[in-house]
NUNURO-744596 format. One line per 2 residues: number of its first residue (from 1); their letters; for each residue x, y, z of C-alpha. Coordinates in Angstrom, 2 decimals. Layout:
// residues N
NUM	A	X,Y,Z ~ ...
This chain:
// residues 348
1	MQ	288.11,-130.51,17.53 ~ 284.73,-129.88,16.27
3	KG	285.10,-133.34,14.25 ~ 284.24,-135.35,17.14
5	LK	281.52,-133.17,18.34 ~ 279.35,-133.53,15.18
7	YL	278.55,-137.42,16.52 ~ 276.84,-135.90,19.31
9	RQ	274.61,-133.82,17.09 ~ 273.17,-136.52,15.30
11	SA	269.82,-138.86,16.06 ~ 269.59,-136.56,19.19
13	VY	266.01,-136.68,20.83 ~ 265.17,-133.24,21.56
15	LK	264.37,-132.47,25.28 ~ 263.36,-129.06,26.45
17	YE	264.31,-128.24,29.76 ~ 263.77,-125.00,31.87
19	CS	265.69,-125.08,35.01 ~ 264.00,-123.72,38.32
21	TP	266.88,-121.53,39.65 ~ 268.37,-118.49,38.07
23	RD	270.68,-119.10,34.99 ~ 274.47,-118.38,35.81
25	TG	275.85,-115.25,33.90 ~ 279.34,-115.71,34.77
27	SG	281.87,-117.03,32.44 ~ 285.08,-119.20,32.94
29	HG	285.11,-122.00,35.57 ~ 284.62,-119.65,38.93
31	GD	281.78,-119.67,40.96 ~ 279.43,-122.73,42.01
33	PI	279.21,-125.48,39.47 ~ 276.26,-126.83,37.58
35	LL	275.02,-130.30,38.31 ~ 274.55,-132.73,35.63
37	DT	272.04,-134.68,37.78 ~ 271.51,-138.13,36.70
39	GM	268.35,-138.50,38.68 ~ 266.42,-136.00,36.69
41	LS	264.11,-137.86,33.94 ~ 265.32,-141.21,34.91
43	WN	263.23,-144.43,34.79 ~ 265.51,-146.06,37.04
45	AG	265.32,-145.33,40.95 ~ 269.05,-146.33,41.09
47	DD	269.90,-143.02,39.61 ~ 267.89,-141.14,42.43
49	II	270.26,-143.36,45.00 ~ 273.40,-141.93,43.17
51	MH	271.91,-138.61,43.37 ~ 271.23,-138.83,47.07
53	YA	274.86,-139.55,47.87 ~ 276.18,-137.18,45.38
55	NK	274.31,-134.36,46.94 ~ 275.29,-135.77,50.46
57	QL	278.99,-135.16,49.34 ~ 278.76,-132.12,47.34
59	SR	276.65,-130.34,50.01 ~ 280.10,-130.48,52.05
61	LF	281.51,-128.32,49.23 ~ 278.77,-126.15,47.97
63	NL	275.41,-124.48,48.91 ~ 273.17,-126.86,46.78
65	EH	269.98,-124.65,47.49 ~ 271.28,-122.06,44.91
67	IR	272.89,-124.45,42.39 ~ 271.56,-125.15,39.20
69	RI	270.85,-128.76,37.77 ~ 270.39,-129.93,34.32
71	PV	269.34,-133.55,33.22 ~ 271.87,-136.02,31.95
73	HG	268.94,-138.22,30.49 ~ 266.81,-137.44,27.26
75	GR	268.95,-137.21,24.67 ~ 269.26,-133.12,24.32
77	VD	268.58,-130.31,26.54 ~ 267.65,-126.87,25.81
79	VG	270.17,-124.72,27.58 ~ 271.72,-121.17,26.42
81	PD	275.22,-119.88,25.98 ~ 275.08,-118.66,29.78
83	VQ	276.29,-122.19,30.57 ~ 279.24,-121.83,28.32
85	GR	282.41,-122.22,30.18 ~ 280.60,-122.94,33.63
87	LK	282.04,-126.07,35.31 ~ 279.51,-128.76,35.08
89	IL	279.70,-131.82,37.48 ~ 278.65,-135.06,35.79
91	CG	277.24,-137.00,39.01 ~ 278.20,-140.78,38.97
93	TN	276.47,-142.80,36.44 ~ 277.37,-145.24,33.56
95	AL	277.66,-142.03,31.44 ~ 280.94,-143.38,29.50
97	NT	280.82,-146.05,26.63 ~ 283.36,-147.00,24.08
99	HM	281.07,-145.78,21.17 ~ 279.69,-142.53,22.44
101	NR	278.96,-141.45,19.02 ~ 276.48,-144.31,18.53
103	HH	275.00,-144.57,22.17 ~ 274.25,-140.98,23.50
105	SI	274.50,-141.49,27.27 ~ 274.67,-137.73,28.08
107	AL	271.95,-135.52,27.17 ~ 273.91,-132.51,25.31
109	PG	272.68,-129.14,24.08 ~ 272.02,-128.46,20.60
111	HV	275.32,-126.17,20.51 ~ 277.57,-128.72,21.84
113	NY	280.38,-126.03,22.43 ~ 278.33,-124.90,25.29
115	YR	279.73,-127.86,27.11 ~ 283.09,-127.59,25.89
117	NS	286.02,-128.51,28.31 ~ 283.84,-127.74,30.94
119	VL	282.41,-131.38,31.98 ~ 283.99,-132.98,35.18
121	LL	283.11,-136.39,36.43 ~ 282.04,-137.39,39.76
123	AV	282.43,-141.29,40.41 ~ 281.49,-141.92,36.75
125	GL	281.87,-145.40,35.20 ~ 282.26,-147.01,31.82
127	AD	279.34,-149.02,30.65 ~ 279.49,-152.68,30.04
129	AA	282.90,-153.04,28.03 ~ 285.18,-156.17,28.34
131	EG	288.65,-155.30,30.35 ~ 291.01,-153.98,27.58
133	TG	288.41,-152.64,25.28 ~ 289.14,-148.93,24.71
135	FN	287.24,-145.88,23.14 ~ 286.63,-145.87,19.73
137	AP	288.34,-142.86,17.65 ~ 285.33,-140.69,17.55
139	TR	284.75,-141.12,21.15 ~ 288.19,-140.02,22.11
141	RI	287.57,-136.93,20.17 ~ 284.36,-136.41,22.04
143	LR	285.84,-136.77,25.44 ~ 288.67,-134.56,24.67
145	NL	286.20,-132.00,23.80 ~ 283.84,-132.32,26.61
147	LA	285.99,-133.05,29.72 ~ 287.75,-130.32,31.65
149	GD	291.25,-130.32,31.56 ~ 291.96,-127.88,34.51
151	HI	290.36,-129.99,37.01 ~ 290.81,-133.53,38.40
153	HS	288.18,-136.21,37.24 ~ 286.83,-138.79,39.60
155	VR	285.79,-142.12,38.26 ~ 284.29,-145.13,39.84
157	DG	286.67,-147.88,39.33 ~ 290.30,-148.61,37.96
159	HT	288.79,-150.03,34.57 ~ 287.34,-146.64,33.77
161	EK	290.61,-144.78,34.94 ~ 293.00,-146.88,32.88
163	AL	290.56,-146.37,29.56 ~ 290.69,-142.46,30.19
165	KD	294.43,-142.69,30.82 ~ 294.83,-144.71,27.82
167	IG	293.57,-141.95,25.50 ~ 295.68,-139.31,27.16
169	IT	293.14,-138.06,29.76 ~ 295.54,-138.33,32.74
171	NV	294.07,-135.94,35.35 ~ 291.74,-138.64,36.61
173	LN	291.50,-140.45,40.18 ~ 289.68,-143.81,40.94
175	TS	287.57,-142.58,43.96 ~ 285.33,-145.51,43.94
177	CV	281.39,-144.81,43.71 ~ 280.15,-141.69,45.55
179	TM	277.55,-143.94,47.13 ~ 280.29,-145.50,48.91
181	WD	282.42,-142.91,50.20 ~ 281.38,-143.24,53.75
183	LT	281.88,-146.82,54.04 ~ 285.02,-146.45,56.18
185	EQ	286.59,-149.31,57.85 ~ 284.98,-148.34,61.38
187	FC	281.50,-147.86,59.60 ~ 281.76,-151.31,58.29
189	AS	282.79,-153.04,61.42 ~ 279.23,-151.72,62.70
191	IP	277.40,-153.96,59.97 ~ 275.95,-156.96,61.70
193	RK	277.74,-160.39,60.60 ~ 274.95,-162.91,61.23
195	KH	271.98,-163.70,59.30 ~ 268.74,-161.86,59.77
197	TD	265.16,-163.46,59.57 ~ 263.92,-161.58,56.80
199	VL	265.54,-160.45,53.37 ~ 265.46,-157.66,50.76
201	TS	266.04,-158.48,47.22 ~ 266.19,-156.88,43.54
203	IT	265.89,-158.20,40.07 ~ 267.10,-156.15,36.97
205	DY	264.53,-155.88,34.10 ~ 267.29,-155.18,31.61
207	NF	269.49,-157.57,32.48 ~ 266.88,-160.53,33.40
209	DP	268.04,-164.18,33.83 ~ 265.01,-166.35,34.39
211	TM	266.93,-169.33,35.53 ~ 269.33,-167.80,37.74
213	DG	267.21,-165.10,39.06 ~ 264.43,-167.66,39.56
215	YM	266.92,-169.94,41.76 ~ 267.85,-166.82,43.48
217	LR	264.24,-165.86,44.76 ~ 263.24,-169.50,45.37
219	NL	266.61,-170.21,47.39 ~ 265.71,-166.95,49.44
221	QK	262.27,-168.16,50.46 ~ 264.08,-171.15,51.43
223	HY	266.37,-169.32,53.81 ~ 264.14,-166.59,55.03
225	RT	260.93,-166.18,56.67 ~ 259.55,-163.11,54.18
227	VY	261.28,-162.19,51.00 ~ 260.79,-158.41,49.95
229	LW	261.64,-157.32,46.44 ~ 262.12,-153.41,45.78
231	VQ	261.05,-152.53,42.38 ~ 263.80,-150.27,41.29
233	GT	263.22,-150.28,37.37 ~ 260.06,-149.83,35.62
235	QD	259.93,-153.64,34.20 ~ 260.93,-155.19,37.25
237	ED	257.31,-156.34,38.13 ~ 256.68,-157.91,34.73
239	RL	259.94,-159.80,34.79 ~ 258.92,-161.29,38.13
241	RL	255.67,-162.34,36.39 ~ 257.65,-164.33,34.06
243	LP	259.05,-166.64,36.66 ~ 257.15,-170.07,37.19
245	HI	256.40,-171.17,40.73 ~ 257.21,-167.82,42.62
247	GG	254.74,-166.41,45.11 ~ 254.45,-164.84,48.23
249	IE	257.13,-162.32,47.54 ~ 256.28,-158.61,48.96
251	LI	256.87,-155.81,46.83 ~ 258.22,-152.43,47.70
253	RT	257.35,-149.93,45.25 ~ 257.24,-146.13,44.79
255	GL	261.03,-145.75,43.93 ~ 263.68,-144.24,46.47
257	PG	260.75,-143.09,49.01 ~ 259.66,-146.84,49.15
259	LR	263.01,-148.11,49.86 ~ 263.84,-145.45,52.30
261	EF	260.68,-146.07,54.38 ~ 261.18,-149.67,54.29
263	VA	264.50,-149.62,55.56 ~ 263.72,-147.33,58.25
265	TH	260.89,-149.59,59.49 ~ 262.50,-153.08,58.93
267	KD	265.58,-153.83,61.20 ~ 265.68,-157.66,61.28
269	ID	266.70,-157.73,57.11 ~ 269.69,-159.08,54.88
271	YF	269.87,-157.41,51.24 ~ 270.56,-160.23,48.89
273	GT	269.82,-159.14,45.22 ~ 271.15,-157.92,41.87
275	RL	270.67,-154.14,42.12 ~ 274.01,-152.50,42.90
277	HC	272.97,-149.37,44.36 ~ 270.08,-150.89,46.31
279	GI	272.84,-153.04,47.96 ~ 274.99,-150.00,48.48
281	YC	272.21,-148.06,49.88 ~ 271.60,-150.85,52.39
283	LN	275.25,-151.24,53.44 ~ 275.07,-147.45,54.03
285	HR	272.27,-148.23,56.73 ~ 274.05,-151.10,58.55
287	IR	272.23,-153.76,56.66 ~ 274.11,-157.03,56.02
289	SR	274.35,-157.28,52.20 ~ 275.57,-159.32,49.31
291	IV	275.16,-157.90,45.69 ~ 274.81,-160.19,42.82
293	SI	277.04,-159.19,40.01 ~ 275.38,-159.30,36.63
295	DN	277.76,-156.86,34.74 ~ 280.87,-155.16,34.90
297	RA	279.73,-152.52,37.29 ~ 279.86,-154.22,40.49
299	AD	282.79,-156.61,39.65 ~ 284.92,-153.40,38.74
301	IA	284.18,-152.03,41.92 ~ 284.57,-155.03,44.05
303	KD	288.01,-155.70,42.49 ~ 288.96,-152.20,43.76
305	TG	287.20,-151.75,47.07 ~ 286.27,-155.63,48.37
307	LP	282.56,-154.55,47.95 ~ 280.52,-157.92,48.85
309	IA	279.51,-159.52,45.77 ~ 278.56,-163.12,44.31
311	MR	278.66,-163.70,40.74 ~ 275.15,-164.81,39.44
313	AD	276.37,-167.71,37.63 ~ 277.82,-169.22,40.68
315	LK	275.00,-168.70,42.74 ~ 274.24,-172.64,42.93
317	DS	277.44,-173.29,44.58 ~ 278.08,-170.31,46.58
319	MD	274.61,-169.00,47.65 ~ 273.88,-171.11,50.52
321	DF	277.22,-170.21,52.23 ~ 276.84,-166.52,51.62
323	IE	273.51,-166.56,53.37 ~ 274.30,-168.86,56.46
325	QE	277.65,-168.13,57.18 ~ 279.02,-165.21,59.19
327	TT	280.06,-162.05,56.93 ~ 283.10,-159.88,57.59
329	FG	282.80,-156.26,55.56 ~ 286.43,-155.68,54.47
331	IH	285.57,-152.73,52.31 ~ 288.43,-150.47,51.26
333	IP	287.60,-146.66,50.33 ~ 290.39,-144.59,48.43
335	DQ	290.14,-141.96,51.01 ~ 293.23,-139.95,49.62
337	AI	292.00,-139.89,46.20 ~ 288.29,-138.83,47.58
339	HD	290.29,-136.10,49.63 ~ 292.21,-134.88,46.62
341	WK	289.00,-134.74,44.39 ~ 287.47,-132.76,47.04
343	MQ	290.45,-130.20,47.60 ~ 290.48,-128.85,44.19
345	FA	287.33,-127.06,45.28 ~ 288.81,-125.93,48.51
347	AE	291.81,-124.21,46.45 ~ 289.32,-122.39,44.21
């Protein structure tokens, strides 16, 4: 089993982390879990949205005020043997990839055994990989060493579920993204169907398409009075400046607090943009939304749940209809799987 873990010790960027709450002294999986917090040390405000909803759901199961948090980002964390054996909930993000021996997507301690068989997935997804692409052999060993075998894992979509089950990790349920767990049929029926006056949009710095992103923004300006753009990633503004003939767009900065304030003070808006979690945040606030799919994440979730997406490559053919026609939100959340994942803690 140690063979797979050695890959995680190589080329790690050292990150010292001191938690602000008392360290756990127990052993085994008893007591409150530790949270592997995807929002800590992240440059992407989408991770803050994930943790906002993860905290909301977990607060119904645990007293989060006393729960220890350890960052997911940073390459390596400085934790001691007191975490060994403690259940660690990895809060929904693109934490899995097919070559985890090369791409370190989870910050780990120098002594990787501290995390051995104690990481529990919460709405975690598989990074951009074509359907049918499996984990390589080192990654299989890594996951078998890290993931808890005595709990039920929650994953974001059927693609991730199948990839894990294909390597023998069968204690897994497709719960959809934790950001969507409150998007019930009754709730979605209350989301407006008709176009509003203004629109909130977004672009994605690490997956930027000057041609299609420029078309999207210019077309939004034709259909709406005011176009607002939320700056989710650190380079989003730089990408916007690369686009010719784009002006008059109002920027929303300061991360999740800026988005929260904007949504609270602007009622006559739609959302149409490439940022997945911004779109889901808007849906949770009853904003008529269409997410532009630019990678496997939104497409995989939409396949399972009916999340309202538009493919970026098809915008010239479909965008006008998406904006002008009435929208019905037929989102289907896997309520039973979510219930079963939560109930394992009630049993404990």
